[in-house]
C-alpha positions in Angstrom: -74.2 241.6 -116.4 -75.8 240.6 -113.1 -74.5 237.9 -110.9 -77.2 235.6 -111.8 -76.5 235.8 -115.2 -72.8 235.4 -115.1 -73.4 232.3 -112.7 -75.8 230.9 -115.5 -73.2 231.5 -118.5 -70.4 230.0 -116.3 -72.6 226.8 -115.8 -73.2 226.8 -119.5 -69.7 227.0 -120.4 -68.7 224.3 -117.9 -71.4 222.1 -119.3 -70.1 222.7 -122.9 -66.4 222.0 -121.8 -67.5 218.7 -120.2 -69.5 217.7 -123.2 -66.4 218.3 -125.5 -64.2 216.4 -123.0 -66.7 213.5 -123.0 -66.9 213.5 -127.0 -63.2 213.4 -127.1 -63.3 210.3 -124.8 -65.9 208.6 -126.6 -63.4 206.3 -128.5 -61.3 205.4 -125.5 -64.3 204.7 -123.7 -65.9 202.5 -126.3 -62.7 200.4 -126.6 -62.5 200.0 -122.6 -66.1 198.6 -122.8 -65.4 196.5 -125.9 -62.4 194.8 -124.7 -64.0 194.3 -121.2 -61.8 196.6 -119.4 -64.3 198.8 -118.3 -67.2 196.5 -116.8 -68.6 199.4 -114.8 -68.9 203.2 -114.7 -66.6 203.4 -111.7 -63.8 201.5 -113.6 -64.5 203.7 -116.6 -64.0 206.9 -114.7 -60.8 205.6 -113.2 -59.4 204.4 -116.5 -60.3 207.8 -118.5 -59.1 209.9 -115.9 -62.2 212.0 -115.7 -65.0 213.2 -113.3 -67.8 211.0 -112.5 -70.1 213.2 -114.3 -68.0 213.2 -117.5 -67.9 209.4 -117.2 -71.6 209.4 -116.9 -72.2 211.6 -120.0 -69.7 209.5 -122.1 -71.7 206.3 -121.2 -75.0 208.0 -121.9 -73.8 209.1 -125.3 -72.6 205.6 -126.2 -75.7 204.3 -125.2 -77.6 206.8 -127.2 -75.6 205.6 -130.2 -76.9 202.2 -129.7 -73.4 200.8 -129.0 -73.7 199.9 -125.2 -76.1 199.5 -122.5 -76.0 201.1 -118.9 -77.5 198.9 -116.3 -78.0 199.0 -112.7 -75.3 197.4 -110.7 -74.8 195.8 -107.3 -73.1 197.8 -104.7 -69.4 197.3 -104.0 -70.0 196.5 -100.4 -72.3 197.2 -97.3 -71.2 200.9 -97.5 -70.8 201.0 -101.3 -72.8 203.0 -103.7 -73.9 200.9 -106.8 -71.7 201.3 -109.7 -73.8 201.0 -113.0 -72.7 198.1 -115.4 -71.5 198.7 -118.6 -72.2 196.1 -121.5 -72.2 196.0 -125.2 -75.6 196.3 -126.7 -76.6 192.9 -127.9 -79.0 194.5 -130.6 -76.6 197.1 -131.7 -74.9 197.4 -135.0 -72.5 194.5 -136.3 -69.9 194.1 -139.1 -69.6 191.5 -141.7 -66.4 189.3 -141.0 -65.5 186.8 -143.7 -62.6 184.1 -143.7 -61.1 182.2 -146.5 -58.9 179.0 -145.9 -57.5 176.0 -147.8 -60.8 174.0 -147.0 -63.5 176.6 -147.5 -64.8 180.0 -146.2 -67.4 181.4 -143.8 -69.0 184.5 -143.3 -70.4 186.1 -140.0 -72.1 189.0 -138.4 -69.9 190.1 -135.2 -70.9 192.6 -132.8 -68.8 194.6 -130.2 -67.1 192.8 -127.5 -66.2 190.1 -130.2 -69.4 188.4 -130.1 -70.4 186.3 -133.0 -74.2 187.0 -133.7 -74.8 185.1 -136.6 -72.8 182.7 -139.2 -73.4 181.4 -142.5 -72.5 177.6 -143.3 -69.0 177.2 -144.2 -68.4 176.1 -147.9 -65.7 173.7 -148.8 -65.1 174.7 -152.3 -62.6 177.4 -153.1 -62.8 178.5 -156.6 -59.7 179.5 -158.4 -61.0 183.1 -159.1 -60.9 185.2 -155.8 -63.6 187.5 -157.1 -66.0 184.5 -157.1 -65.2 183.6 -153.6 -65.3 187.1 -152.3 -68.6 187.8 -154.0 -70.1 184.6 -152.4 -69.0 185.6 -149.0 -70.5 189.2 -149.4 -73.6 187.6 -150.7 -73.7 185.2 -147.7 -73.2 188.2 -145.3 -76.1 190.1 -147.0 -78.6 187.2 -146.3 -77.5 187.2 -142.7 -78.2 190.8 -142.5 -81.4 190.5 -143.9 -82.4 187.5 -141.6 -81.2 189.5 -138.4 -82.5 193.1 -139.2 -79.0 194.4 -137.9 -77.3 197.5 -139.0 -73.8 196.8 -140.9 -71.2 199.5 -140.2 -68.1 197.6 -142.1 -66.6 194.6 -143.3 -63.4 192.5 -142.7 -61.8 189.7 -144.4 -59.1 187.3 -143.3 -57.1 185.5 -145.9 -54.2 182.7 -145.6 -51.6 184.7 -147.2 -49.4 187.7 -146.5 -51.3 190.9 -147.5 -48.7 193.5 -148.9 -49.4 197.1 -147.9 -50.6 199.5 -149.0 -51.9 197.6 -152.0 -53.6 195.0 -150.2 -52.5 192.2 -152.5 -52.2 188.5 -151.7 -48.6 188.0 -152.0 -48.2 184.1 -151.3 -51.8 182.5 -151.3 -49.7 179.1 -151.5 -52.5 176.7 -150.4 -55.2 178.5 -152.6 -55.4 178.3 -156.3 -55.5 182.1 -156.5 -53.0 184.0 -158.6 -49.9 185.5 -156.8 -50.4 189.0 -156.1 -54.3 189.1 -156.5 -55.8 192.5 -155.4 -58.0 190.9 -152.5 -58.5 194.2 -150.8 -59.6 196.0 -153.7 -61.8 193.0 -155.0 -63.5 192.5 -151.3 -64.1 196.3 -151.1 -65.9 196.3 -154.6 -68.2 193.6 -153.8 -69.1 195.2 -150.4 -69.9 198.4 -152.2 -71.7 196.5 -154.9 -74.0 194.9 -152.2 -75.0 198.4 -151.0 -73.3 197.7 -147.3 -72.2 200.8 -145.3 -68.9 201.2 -143.8 -65.3 200.6 -145.0 -64.0 197.4 -146.2 -60.6 195.7 -145.1 -58.3 192.7 -145.6 -55.7 191.2 -143.4 -53.7 188.1 -143.0 -55.6 185.2 -141.0 -53.0 184.7 -138.4 -52.3 188.4 -137.8 -56.1 188.9 -137.2 -56.2 185.8 -134.9 -53.8 187.4 -132.8 -55.4 190.8 -132.8 -58.6 189.1 -131.5 -56.8 186.9 -128.9 -55.0 190.1 -127.4 -58.3 192.1 -127.3 -60.8 189.2 -126.1 -58.9 186.1 -125.5 -55.6 184.4 -124.3 -53.5 187.6 -125.1 -55.2 189.8 -122.9 -52.9 192.0 -120.9 -49.8 191.0 -122.9 -47.4 193.9 -124.1 -45.2 191.6 -126.5 -47.5 188.9 -127.7 -46.4 186.3 -130.2 -48.9 184.1 -131.8 -48.2 181.0 -133.9 -50.7 178.9 -135.5 -51.5 176.3 -138.1 -55.1 176.3 -139.5 -55.9 174.1 -142.3 -52.7 174.3 -144.2 -49.3 175.7 -143.4 -48.1 177.7 -140.4 -48.4 181.6 -139.7 -47.0 184.0 -137.2 -48.0 187.3 -135.6 -46.6 189.9 -133.1 -48.7 192.4 -131.2 -46.9 195.1 -129.6 -48.5 197.4 -127.0 -52.0 196.5 -128.5 -51.0 197.1 -132.1 -50.2 194.5 -134.9 -46.5 194.6 -136.0 -46.7 194.0 -139.8 -43.2 195.4 -140.9 -42.8 198.0 -143.5 -45.0 196.6 -146.0 -47.3 194.1 -144.1 -45.0 191.1 -144.5 -43.5 190.7 -141.2 -43.6 187.3 -139.1 -43.7 184.9 -142.0 -42.7 182.5 -139.5 -43.8 179.4 -141.7 -40.7 179.7 -143.6 -38.3 179.2 -140.5 -36.1 176.1 -141.3 -36.3 173.5 -138.5 -35.3 170.7 -140.5 -32.8 171.2 -143.0 -33.2 167.7 -144.7 -36.9 167.7 -144.1 -39.8 168.0 -146.7 -39.5 170.4 -149.8 -41.4 173.7 -149.1 -43.6 175.6 -151.6 -41.0 178.5 -151.2 -38.1 176.4 -152.6 -36.5 175.6 -149.4 -36.7 172.5 -147.5 -37.7 171.7 -143.8 -39.7 175.0 -143.3 -42.0 175.2 -140.3 -44.7 175.5 -142.8 -44.3 172.0 -144.0 -43.0 170.3 -140.9 -45.6 171.4 -138.4 -49.0 171.4 -140.0 -51.9 169.1 -140.4 -50.6 167.5 -143.5 -47.3 166.9 -141.9 -48.9 165.3 -138.9 -51.1 162.9 -140.8 -48.1 161.9 -142.8 -45.8 161.3 -139.9 -48.6 159.3 -138.3 -48.9 157.2 -141.6 -52.5 158.4 -142.4 -53.7 159.3 -145.8 -55.8 162.5 -145.8 -59.4 161.8 -146.5 -61.6 163.6 -148.8 -64.5 163.7 -146.4 -63.4 166.1 -143.8 -60.8 169.0 -143.7 -57.1 168.2 -142.7 -57.4 170.2 -139.6 -60.5 168.3 -138.3 -58.9 165.0 -139.4 -55.7 165.7 -137.3 -57.5 167.1 -134.3 -59.8 163.9 -134.2 -56.7 161.7 -134.7 -55.0 163.5 -131.5 -58.1 163.6 -129.5 -59.3 159.8 -130.0 -56.3 158.0 -131.1 -53.5 159.5 -129.0 -52.7 156.1 -127.5 -51.8 154.8 -131.1 -47.8 154.6 -130.9 -47.6 155.9 -134.5 -49.8 159.1 -133.7 -48.0 159.7 -130.5 -44.7 159.4 -132.1 -46.0 161.8 -134.9 -47.1 164.4 -132.1 -43.7 164.1 -130.4 -42.2 164.8 -133.9 -44.2 168.0 -134.6 -43.9 169.3 -131.1 -40.1 169.1 -131.5 -40.2 171.0 -134.8 -42.7 173.5 -133.5 -40.4 173.8 -130.4 -37.4 174.5 -132.5 -39.1 177.3 -134.4 -40.7 178.9 -131.2 -37.2 178.9 -129.4 -35.7 180.9 -132.5 -38.4 183.3 -132.4 -38.0 183.8 -128.5 -34.4 184.6 -128.9 -35.2 187.1 -131.7 -38.3 188.9 -130.3 -38.2 188.3 -126.4 -42.0 188.0 -126.2 -43.8 188.0 -122.8 -46.2 185.5 -124.0 -46.6 182.9 -126.6 -50.3 181.7 -127.6 -50.8 178.5 -130.1 -53.8 178.2 -132.2 -55.1 175.8 -134.8 -53.4 172.1 -134.5 -50.7 173.6 -132.3 -53.1 174.2 -129.6 -53.9 170.5 -129.6 -50.4 169.5 -129.6 -49.7 171.8 -126.5 -52.4 170.1 -124.9 -51.2 166.5 -125.8 -47.8 167.1 -124.2 -47.3 170.4 -122.6 -44.1 169.6 -120.9 -42.3 168.4 -124.0 -43.0 171.6 -125.8 -42.0 173.8 -123.1 -38.9 171.9 -122.4 -37.8 172.2 -126.3 -38.3 175.9 -126.2 -36.5 176.4 -122.9 -33.5 174.1 -123.9 -33.1 175.8 -127.2 -33.6 179.5 -126.3 -31.4 181.8 -124.2 -34.1 183.5 -122.6 -36.0 180.2 -121.8 -33.2 179.2 -119.3 -33.6 182.2 -117.3 -37.3 181.5 -116.4 -39.1 180.8 -119.7 -42.1 182.5 -121.6 -45.5 181.5 -120.9 -47.0 179.1 -123.7 -50.6 179.2 -123.7 -53.4 177.8 -126.2 -55.7 180.3 -127.8 -59.0 180.5 -126.3 -61.4 182.1 -129.0 -63.2 180.1 -131.5 -63.1 181.3 -135.1 -60.4 183.9 -133.8 -59.5 184.9 -137.4 -63.2 185.8 -138.1 -63.3 187.9 -134.9 -60.2 189.6 -136.0 -61.5 190.4 -139.2 -64.2 192.1 -137.5 -61.8 194.0 -135.3 -60.4 195.5 -138.5 -63.9 196.6 -139.4 -64.7 198.0 -135.9 -61.6 199.9 -135.7 -63.0 203.2 -137.3 -65.9 203.0 -134.8 -63.4 202.7 -131.8 -61.6 205.5 -133.0 -64.5 207.9 -133.7 -68.0 206.5 -132.8 -69.8 209.8 -133.6 -67.9 210.1 -137.0 -67.9 206.5 -138.1 -71.9 206.1 -137.1 -72.9 209.5 -138.8 -72.5 208.1 -142.3 
């Protein structure tokens, strides 16, 4: 073999090796762009630890798959060379995200980056048959796909119940009229398949998914040990994200914080105990403490938020807020002692309670927790609208993030 031929073969081998390394980096690269941690090709090169040529090939491959766009960027400085910007494709694939809660349900199409591309009007009637509700959600998603013409690559569902693994059963849909142990994952997957939608279907607890979304796109970014506590329309839930992954325990039932006792002489709880966080710090508890009867026109969460926003000067409303803040603070202090998180984020009505009197809540947590006295843990509001929906989408996007080529080949 002459020198020229040998040189040509060596170049081809080098090219193949670079492509193989690049394809192995497609998933990590897509996750970096998806979560906003690689806004430019220069940052992508650094984060992946590859050459500039390999990073360029990876970005080009993701662009060819219709997942991202590579755009010209501004120079870093007078002597700097422009670094191309990396953004998710606004006309790329989407996933169907669905959420069920005590006061209704909603379907949406969600793209990479946690961007909600389209939503169907939320329904306020929850049927006692989960198959009926989940079928309606999938139908709403199909309509959105027909209207937008987008490609669907998966589906995710958020439910207000612990979801047992590996069966995917809703073990405690206490605020829904669904049967205990309803096989929601199986039902949802069947409805998705029957509708002819591509990609796998997933189901998870709504607060777990809210925490996952906030960790990737919102108030939890950068946290290694993130604790999320939230009240939605009814009840209180919690979630823990450790090193970027949800901690769900041995069978998916971890962080049922709603059943921490914060008032032994308090209201009876659906679980059979008394004074659980679930019934001492949710919207119904707030309205009851404020002396307001829940109205049928709007959801309990919306009614509570409006009361805090527009009538906080009312002594009864202010006293009710203080009572719930103290109960919530006791629960958070216990969790801080056990889990030692580096950040706490609060969602639902708890976000408004934090805004109403942040110093009171932080003082209760600091006074009642061992670690709070040594400097405290940051307590922040969740920042994403519809974070459980976005979290449901994260479940559906995960196979694409793990293996873009393999997931989209089907």
